C-alpha positions in Angstrom: 96.0 81.5 85.8 98.0 79.3 83.4 98.7 76.7 86.0 97.1 73.4 84.9 95.7 74.9 81.7 97.3 73.3 78.6 95.7 75.8 76.2 97.0 78.8 78.1 100.5 77.2 78.5 100.6 76.7 74.7 99.6 80.3 74.1 102.3 81.6 76.5 104.9 79.5 74.8 104.2 81.2 71.5 104.3 84.8 72.9 107.6 86.6 73.2 108.6 87.1 76.9 108.7 90.9 76.4 105.0 91.0 75.6 104.1 89.4 78.9 106.7 91.1 81.1 104.8 94.3 81.8 101.9 92.3 83.2 104.3 90.2 85.2 106.2 93.2 86.5 103.0 94.9 87.6 101.9 91.7 89.4 105.2 91.2 91.1 106.0 94.7 92.4 108.1 94.7 95.5 108.9 91.0 95.4 110.6 88.4 93.3 108.3 86.5 90.9 106.8 83.4 92.4 108.0 80.8 89.9 111.2 80.1 88.0 109.6 80.9 84.7 108.1 84.2 85.9 111.6 85.2 87.2 113.0 84.2 83.8 110.6 86.4 82.0 111.4 89.4 84.2 115.2 88.8 83.8 114.8 88.6 80.0 113.1 92.0 80.1 115.9 93.5 82.1 118.5 92.0 79.8 116.7 93.5 76.8 116.9 96.9 78.6 120.4 96.8 80.2 122.2 94.0 78.4 123.4 90.6 79.6 126.8 91.7 80.9 125.3 94.4 83.1 122.7 92.0 84.6 125.3 89.2 85.1 127.6 91.7 87.0 124.6 92.9 89.0 123.5 89.4 90.1 127.0 88.3 90.8 127.4 91.4 93.1 124.3 90.7 95.2 125.1 89.8 98.8 123.6 86.3 98.9 123.7 84.6 102.3 124.6 81.3 100.6 125.9 81.5 97.1 125.0 78.5 94.9 125.0 77.6 91.3 121.2 78.2 91.1 121.7 81.8 91.9 123.7 82.6 88.8 122.1 84.4 85.9 122.7 81.5 83.5 120.8 79.1 85.9 118.0 81.7 86.3 117.6 81.9 82.6 117.3 78.1 82.0 114.0 77.0 80.7 112.3 74.6 83.1 109.5 72.2 82.5 106.3 73.3 84.1 103.5 71.2 85.5 100.3 71.4 83.6 
């Protein structure tokens, strides 16, 4: 619902990711989040629970068909500009 709405985007930028993660998790049950920033929020929640080292080892251990730089935890946590 935030797509294209500058007021909502500003509000989301001021909220800690952990406050939004439960809603995102409920919305994205059984699939990876739809956007980079949604995946980032979910990963930040998991890092808060399990720690960065655990999540990095977990993601590095996934059996990717094609491993690329964009499939690293560091790349997944980069903030990206969103279209408003």
